[in-house]
N, C-alpha and C positions, 0 to 999 in steps of 0.2 A: 682629714684624709690623707695618707701617705702619697708620697710621689710614686708614679708608675715605674716599676723596675722592668723596663724593657729588655735590658741585657740579661738578667736573671731569667726572665720568662722565656726569651729565646734559647738560653742555655738549656733549660728543662725541656723545651721542644725539641731541641737538637738531641738530647740525650735519649728522650723517649723514641724519636725517629731512628736513631741508632739502634735501639733495642729492636725496633721493627726491622731494619735491615739486616741485623743478625738472625732474626727468626726467619726471614725470607731465605737468607743463606742456608740455614738448617733445613728448610723445606727443599730448597734446591738440591741439597745433598741426596734427598730421598727421591725426588722427582727432577732430575737435571733437564728435561726437556718440556717442562710445563710452561706454556707462553704466558699464561695470567700471572704466575709467580714473577717471571722475568720482567713482565710490564710493570707490576707494582715495585719490584726492586729498581728499574730504571726510573720510574716516575718519582718514587720516595727520594732516591738519590738526587735527582734534579731538582726537586722541592727543597732538600737540605742545602744544596749548593747555592740556589737563589736566596735563601733565608740567610745564610752565612754571609754571602756578598752584600746583602741588603744591610745587615748590621754593620759591616765594614764601611759601606757608603755613608750610612747615617752617622757613624762617629766622625768621618772626614768632614762631613757637611756641618756638623756642630761647631767647628773651628773655622769656618769660613764666613764671607759676607753673604747677605740674603739674595741678591741677584744672581750671583754665581752659583749658590747652593740650589736655587731653583732649577737652573739650567742642568746641573750635574744630576739632580733628582730625576729630571725628565729623560735624560741620557741613560740613567741606570734602570728606569722602567722599561724603555726601548730595549737595552741590552737583555733584561730578564725575558721580556717577550720574545725576543729573537732566539734566545737559548731554548726556551719551551718549544717554539716553532721548529727548530733545528732537530731537537730531540724526537718530537712526534714525527717529523718527516723522516728521520733515520729510522725509527721503529716501523713506519709504514712501508718503508721500501726494503727492510730486512724481515725475515720471517721468524726470527727468534722469539719476539715478544708480541703480546697482544696490545694493539694501539689503545684500546678502551681502558685496560688495565693500567696502561702507563699514563694516560690522561687523568684517571682516577688517583694514581699514585702520586702524581704532581700535587694534587689538592690535599694529600693526607697531613702534610706539614702545616699549612695554613689552618686546617681544621684543628689540629692539636693546639696550635697557637691560640686560636680563637675560643675553643672550649676551656682551655686552662686559664685563659684570662677571665672568661665568664665566671668560671669557678672562683677565681681569686677576688672578683669583684663582689659576688655573692657572699663570700666569706668575710670580707671587709665590711659589708653594709650591714650585716647582722640579719639579713634575710634567710641565711642558711640555717638558722636556728629552727625554722620551721620545716626544713627538709631533712633534718637529722633523724635517725631511727631513736625512737623512744621505747624503752622496754616496758612491758605490760606491769612489772613489778614496782617500777619507779614512778609510775603515774599516780596521780591523786584518784582515789576511787569514788570521790563525790561524797563520802561520808564526813561529815565535820563533827569535831568534838562539841558536846554541848556542855557549857559551863554554867 
């Protein structure tokens, strides 16, 4: 089995999330006062921010010693949670975005990452063969040639 390409998976996740942000911006051109779309936009942008800086921190940790890496990882988790709480607090105090949509938008990026990774694992394990669409014309009809 190949090694896990974390950076490649994260790049795909951020690209898909960027397309979602572009879609949200297009929707906001049509409905600029829609708080749900604003919430998803703010939440998805926050999730992208956290994912990008998680990657940066993991790259920096791979070059350090183990004890210092553990402390820095815990500090990074604390900072990411603090950013999420600050964004949700800001959204709750202002009225331009829906707080539920913002909270859901924060989880869009981890969900894209998780489903993309699950798909890659299924593809690599060979289990995806049973999930592929099979055309009726290519299936064996059950009739065998008699010799």
